[in-house]
N, C-alpha and C positions, 0 to 999 in steps of 0.2 A: 454523941455530938458535943463539941467543945463549947466552953462558956462563951467564946467569941461569937460562935455561930448563933447562940441563943440570945444575944443582945438585941433588944428591940430598938430599931432606929426611928420608926415612924408608927404612931398609934392614933387611930381615929376612933372616937367613941360617941355613939348616939347622934351622928351628924344629920342635921335636918336643914334643908334650904328651901325657903319659900320666897317667891317674888310677888310683890303687890303692885299692881298697876290699876289705879283708880279702884273700881269695885271688883276687879278680877284678881283672884289669888291663884297662883300657880305653884304647886309643890313639886320641886324637881327631885329632891332627895328626902326620903321619909325617915329612915333610921339606918345609918351606915356605920358599921363597926369594921375596923381593919387594923391588922398588925403586920408590919413589915420587919423582918429580921435582918441582921447584918449579913450581907453577901447573898441574900435571897433574890431570886428572879420571879417576879409576879406580873402576870398579864391581866389587865382589866379589859374585857371585851363587851361591846354593847352596840346596839343599833344607833344610827345617827339620831340625835335628839333625846337619847336615853339619860343624859346627864353626866357623861364621862368627863367632858371638859369642865363642867361645874365642880365635880368631885376633885379633879386635878388642881383646880385653883384653890379649893379649900385646903387640900393636903399641903399645898405650897405656901399657905398663909397669905395668898394674894387676895383672898376674899374671906369674909367672916361668915360662919354658919349662922343660921337662925337660932339653932340650939345645938348642944353637943360641943365637943372640943377636939383639937388636933394637937398632939405632942410630938416634937422633933427632938430626939436625943434626950427625952425625959422632961423637956420644957414645953409648956403649953403656949402655943401661938396666941390663943385668945386672951391670955393674961398678960401679954406684952404689948407695949406701945409700938407704933409703926417703926421707929428707929431700931429698937431692940429686936423686933420681929425680922426686920431686914438683915440685921447683923447675924442673927441665928441662921437664917436661910442661906446667906452667903457663906457662912462657915461650914455648913453641913450638907447643902443641897447643890446638885448640878442639874441643868436642864438641857434637853435635846428636843427640838421642835420639828414638825413636818417641814416647815420653811425655816431654813438655818438661822435666820436673824443675825448674820454676821454684819459687821460694819463695812460698807462697801469701799470706804476710802482707806481702810487699813489692810495691810498684808495678812496672809495666813498667820505668820509668826506674831504680828502685833495683836491680832484678834485673840489668839490663845494666851498671850501675855496679859491681856487686859484685866482678868479677875485678880491676878497677883498684884498688878500695879495699883488697882483700887485698894488693895490691902496694904499698900505702901512697901511692898517688896521691892528691892532695888532693881533697876533696869537690867543690870548684868545677870543677877540671879534669876529673874523672871525669864529672860531670854534663854538662858541655859536650860531651865526646866521645860520651857515651851518647845525648844528645839528637840530635846530628848523625846518628848511626847509626840510631836509631829513625825519624827522618824519612826516611832513605834507604830503609828497608824498609817505608815507607808507614804508619807508626804515629805520626806527629807529633801527631795529635789524641788519642792514647791513653796519653800518658806517665804520667798519674796513675792509670790503671786497674790494678786488681789482676788476677791471672790468672783468677779466678772471673768477672770482668766482661768477659773477652775471649773471642772465638770460638776454636775449635781452630786455625784457620789463623793467627789473630793471635798466639796463644800460641807457635806454632812460629816465627813471625817474630821474636818477642822472643828466643826461644831461639837463633836464628841470629845476631841482633845481639849477644847475650851471648858467643857463641862467637867472633865476629870482633873484639870490642872490644880484645883484646890484640894484634891483628895477627899471628895465629899463622902459622907456616910451613905447617901442615897442619890440616885439619878432618877428624875422623873422624865420620861420620854413620851411625847404626844405624837402618835403616828409617825415615828422617826423614819420609816421607809416608805411612807405613803406617797411621796412625790418622786419616787425613783422607779426605773424600770426593774423588771424581775431580777435580772442577774446582778445589777448594782445593789438592789435591796438586799439580796442574799449576802453579798460581800460585807455590806455595812452592818447587817444584823449579826453575822458571824463574828465580826470584830467586836461588837458590843458584848457578846457572850464571853469572848476571850478576856476582854478587859475587866468584866465583872468578876471573873475568877482571879485574875492577876492582882487587882486592887482591893478585892473583897468589898466592893461597893455594891450595895443593894440596887437592884434595877427594877423600877416599876414602869411598865410599858402599857400605854393605852393604845389599843389597836383594834381594827376590824378584821385583821388578817388571822384567820383561825389556825393556819398552818404555822405561822410565826408564833402565835400564842402557845401552841402545843409544845414548843421547845423550851418553854419556861418551866420553873419548878412547880408553879401553882397558877391556876386560872380561875378568875371569878368573873361574873357578869352582872351588869346592872339591869334589874327587872323591877318595874314599878317603884323606882326610887330606893331599892334595897340591893345589897350585894348578895349574890348566891354563888356557891361553888359551881364550876363548869367542868364537865367531863368531856375531854376531847380524845377521839381515837380515829386514826386514819388507816 
């Protein structure tokens, strides 16, 4: 295994998350350790309400753990202020959601350009890079279409292109095919696997789809607030 493949991009240690409402204490995560390596494909599987979304928010630095810490590219989210945390996240992470979260008033091209424009990349350069990526995901003919003019699968492809445009170290995907019919879901997932290899971007997918999870390098499941290895065979 090359050094590049053994680089750790995301590391969670001793994550605990407790919610307090009045006299009621709810422990969602009790002790989560997780390592994600460069280029690795990891599936987190769990029943609804098992804490998958909470874990994803902690890994993304969008929420703070009650104890433990998360490090992205060797830097701990919990030791950074909001601005620096946001900068680190925007530098090294991409996101794909079940519902695409594209801006409805922008074209496919403008949506994909957006992360680069936020980084002050010139419009010409951002447009060139976004065009290349949209062509790669099969949308070269749809650059000027707005989300309302695209199918569900096309919108998700735009979302994937937007996540990849910054060449992140890791993409966090939350039920990325959960809103698509079976055939479209298969096409979108296959595309994600191809791009994972091409870009050597680690892919962490939260899913309840066991067949999809089985095609990842590694599968874990959340049980009683802790991650456990999951063995899948069909």
